[in-house]
C-alpha positions in Angstrom: -7.1 -2.9 -5.2 -8.5 -3.8 -1.9 -5.3 -2.3 0.2 -5.5 -5.8 3.2 -4.6 -8.0 0.3 -2.1 -5.1 -1.9 -0.6 -5.3 1.6 -0.1 -9.2 2.4 1.5 -9.1 -0.6 4.1 -6.6 -0.4 4.7 -8.2 3.2 5.1 -10.9 1.7 8.0 -10.1 -0.5 10.2 -8.9 2.3 12.5 -5.7 2.8 15.4 -7.1 -0.1 15.2 -5.7 -3.7 15.3 -8.0 -5.8 15.4 -8.1 -9.8 11.7 -9.7 -10.5 10.5 -7.0 -7.2 9.6 -4.1 -9.8 7.9 -6.2 -11.7 5.7 -8.1 -8.7 5.1 -4.4 -7.2 3.7 -3.6 -10.5 1.2 -5.7 -11.2 -0.4 -5.1 -7.9 -1.1 -1.1 -9.3 -1.7 -2.3 -13.1 -5.5 -1.9 -13.5 -6.3 0.9 -11.1 -3.2 2.7 -12.4 -4.4 2.2 -16.2 -8.0 4.0 -15.2 -6.4 6.7 -13.4 -4.1 7.3 -17.6 -7.5 7.4 -19.2 -9.1 9.8 -16.2 -6.0 11.8 -16.4 -4.6 13.1 -19.2 -0.8 14.7 -19.8 -1.2 18.6 -20.0 2.7 18.6 -22.2 4.8 16.1 -22.7 8.6 15.9 -23.4 9.5 19.6 -22.5 12.7 20.7 -23.0 14.3 22.1 -20.7 17.8 22.0 -21.4 20.0 20.6 -24.0 20.3 16.5 -23.0 17.6 14.2 -24.6 17.4 13.1 -20.6 16.2 16.5 -19.9 12.2 16.4 -20.7 9.6 17.2 -18.4 5.5 16.1 -18.4 3.2 18.5 -17.0 -0.1 17.1 -16.0 -3.6 19.8 -14.1 -5.8 22.4 -15.4 -4.8 25.8 -16.8 -7.9 27.3 -16.3 -8.4 29.7 -13.1 -5.9 30.8 -10.8 -2.0 30.1 -10.4 -2.1 26.6 -8.9 0.9 25.1 -6.6 3.7 22.8 -8.4 4.4 19.3 -7.2 7.5 18.2 -9.5 8.4 14.8 -8.9 11.9 12.7 -10.0 12.4 9.4 -10.6 14.1 6.4 -8.1 16.4 3.8 -10.1 19.6 3.3 -8.4 20.7 6.9 -10.4 21.2 4.0 -13.7 17.5 3.4 -15.2 14.5 4.9 -14.6 12.0 7.3 -16.2 9.7 9.8 -16.1 6.4 7.6 -17.7 4.1 8.7 -19.8 0.3 8.9 -21.4 -0.4 5.4 -22.0 -1.7 2.9 -19.9 1.9 0.9 -20.0 3.8 4.2 -19.0 2.1 4.5 -15.8 5.0 4.6 -13.9 6.0 8.0 -12.3 3.9 9.4 -14.4 1.2 8.5 -12.0 2.7 11.0 -9.0 1.6 13.7 -11.9 -1.9 12.6 -12.2 -2.2 12.5 -8.7 -0.9 16.0 -7.8 -3.1 16.9 -10.9 -6.6 15.2 -8.9 -5.9 17.1 -6.2 -5.9 20.1 -8.0 -2.1 20.7 -8.7 -0.2 20.7 -11.7 2.3 18.0 -11.2 5.7 18.3 -13.0 7.7 14.9 -13.9 10.6 14.9 -14.6 14.0 13.1 -16.3 17.6 13.1 -15.9 20.7 11.7 -17.5 22.0 8.9 -15.9 25.2 7.2 -14.8 27.2 5.6 -15.2 27.9 8.1 -18.1 26.8 11.3 -16.1 28.5 11.1 -12.7 27.6 13.4 -9.7 26.3 15.6 -9.3 24.3 15.8 -12.0 21.2 13.9 -11.1 20.9 17.3 -8.7 22.0 19.6 -11.7 19.4 18.1 -13.7 16.5 18.9 -10.9 18.0 22.8 -10.2 17.7 22.7 -14.7 14.0 21.8 -14.6 13.3 23.8 -11.6 14.9 27.1 -13.1 13.2 25.9 -16.6 9.6 26.0 -14.4 10.3 28.9 -12.7 10.3 30.5 -16.5 7.3 28.7 -18.2 5.1 26.9 -15.5 2.8 30.0 -15.6 2.1 29.3 -19.2 0.3 26.4 -17.5 -1.1 26.4 -15.3 1.4 27.1 -11.9 2.8 29.4 -9.6 6.4 30.5 -9.9 6.4 30.8 -6.4 5.2 28.2 -4.7 7.4 24.5 -6.7 8.3 21.7 -3.9 10.4 19.6 -5.1 9.6 15.3 -5.1 11.6 12.4 -5.2 11.7 9.4 -4.1 15.4 6.4 -3.7 17.4 7.6 -6.2 15.3 11.3 -6.6 14.7 11.8 -2.9 18.5 12.0 -3.3 18.5 14.0 -6.0 16.5 16.5 -4.3 18.2 17.2 -1.4 21.9 16.9 -3.8 20.3 20.5 -5.2 18.9 21.8 -1.7 23.4 21.0 -1.3 24.4 22.7 -4.5 21.6 25.5 -4.0 21.0 26.8 -0.5 18.8 28.5 -0.8 16.8 27.0 -3.1 13.9 28.8 -4.3 11.4 26.2 -3.3 8.5 25.9 -0.3 9.2 22.7 0.7 10.9 18.9 -0.2 9.3 15.6 0.1 11.4 12.5 0.0 10.6 8.9 0.1 12.9 6.2 1.2 16.3 8.0 0.2 20.1 7.9 1.1 20.6 10.6 2.5 24.9 9.7 4.0 24.1 8.1 7.2 25.2 4.9 6.4 27.6 3.6 3.9 28.0 4.3 0.3 27.4 0.7 -0.9 28.9 -0.3 -4.5 25.8 -0.3 -6.7 25.7 3.9 -6.1 29.7 4.5 -6.9 28.7 4.3 -10.8 27.5 8.1 -9.9 29.3 8.7 -6.8 32.8 7.3 -7.5 34.6 6.1 -5.5 33.5 5.4 -1.4 36.2 7.9 0.1 34.5 10.6 -1.9 31.2 9.9 -0.5 31.3 12.2 2.5 32.2 14.6 1.1 29.6 14.4 -1.8 27.0 12.9 0.2 23.5 15.7 1.2 24.0 14.6 5.0 24.8 17.9 5.7 22.6 20.2 3.9 19.7 17.8 5.1 20.9 18.0 8.4 20.4 22.2 8.2 18.4 23.2 5.7 15.7 25.4 6.6 13.1 24.6 4.4 10.4 22.6 5.2 10.6 18.8 4.8 8.5 15.5 5.0 10.7 12.7 5.1 8.7 9.0 4.6 10.0 5.6 4.2 8.1 2.2 3.7 7.3 -0.1 6.3 9.0 -3.0 4.2 11.9 -0.8 2.4 14.6 -2.9 3.0 16.9 -2.4 5.9 19.6 0.5 4.9 17.1 3.3 4.6 15.3 2.0 7.1 18.3 3.9 9.1 18.8 6.4 6.7 15.4 8.0 7.8 16.2 7.3 11.4 19.8 9.1 11.2 17.9 12.4 9.4 15.6 12.3 11.9 18.2 11.9 14.5 20.1 14.6 13.1 17.4 16.9 12.5 16.4 16.6 16.6 20.2 16.9 17.3 20.3 19.9 15.2 16.9 21.9 15.5 15.4 20.1 19.1 12.6 18.5 16.6 12.0 16.3 14.2 10.7 17.3 10.4 7.1 16.1 8.8 7.4 12.4 9.0 5.6 9.3 7.6 5.7 5.1 7.4 3.8 4.1 4.8 3.2 1.0 6.5 2.6 -2.1 4.2 4.5 -0.7 1.8 7.8 -1.3 1.4 11.2 0.7 -1.7 8.9 0.4 -4.6 5.4 0.8 -3.8 5.6 3.4 -2.2 6.0 5.5 -5.3 4.4 3.6 -7.3 0.7 3.4 -5.0 0.5 7.2 -5.7 -3.1 8.0 -7.1 -4.5 4.4 -6.4 -7.9 4.2 -3.3 -5.0 4.2 -0.4 -4.7 7.7 0.0 -2.3 7.5 3.5 0.6 9.3 1.8 -0.7 10.3 -0.9 -3.0 12.8 1.8 0.5 13.7 3.7 2.4 15.0 0.0 -1.2 17.1 -0.7 -1.7 18.4 3.5 2.0 18.8 3.1 2.1 20.8 -0.4 -1.0 23.0 0.1 0.9 24.8 4.1 3.8 25.2 3.0 2.8 26.8 -0.6 -0.6 29.1 1.4 
């Protein structure tokens, strides 16, 4: 779909995350993403990286020639829902990020993780680490280089990636891509207590300090029409990094996008954020 009509449609949706918004955003990209499903089939699906039924990941990209950098994508869903997607046209959300990686000559890994309220903090971040450990051990069998892995998450997935860095500061990855995440610069929302627990626990559990101090290369992105809380988190992280390091991390403002289209449009003709992500992976994995 041409970008300008899409931008106008997204702008008209505002910045509030309403129950019907996800479906309205998805409808903007269904046709283009269905074509991507046909063009880039999954290389392997439902690989178990742990004992739980949600400990599954899919791989995209051909195992041909030299081992390729690996981009690991962690979906969003407010800690309570979400799925890695699949190999059918109707299950393209989130899987499209793996296909985008494959199109760029990378190996894309898209994971599921345990969900709240049954699995609370730090389960999501522990699952990112478990998936990473599995990939380090096995991704070479699928064409990926275990020494050149970049983690990427959107929304709750970005929180889990940041949390994984908090839990394991010496994480053996080349960098992290964080889309529209919450890092601890704003008060805990009541809806997120299902994962984090009571508000008085939040400061000790949020990954704010880890994001401020990590030496890993970061690419931090926010959408023009993200809710104000997410925009404040982005600005807080930028300011924190500047105050502590004298520089800000690599960053991107996705103009014309909202909280959901941020990840949903990846793999479409709107290449601005995709190109930034791919360039970051290639540079950090050089």
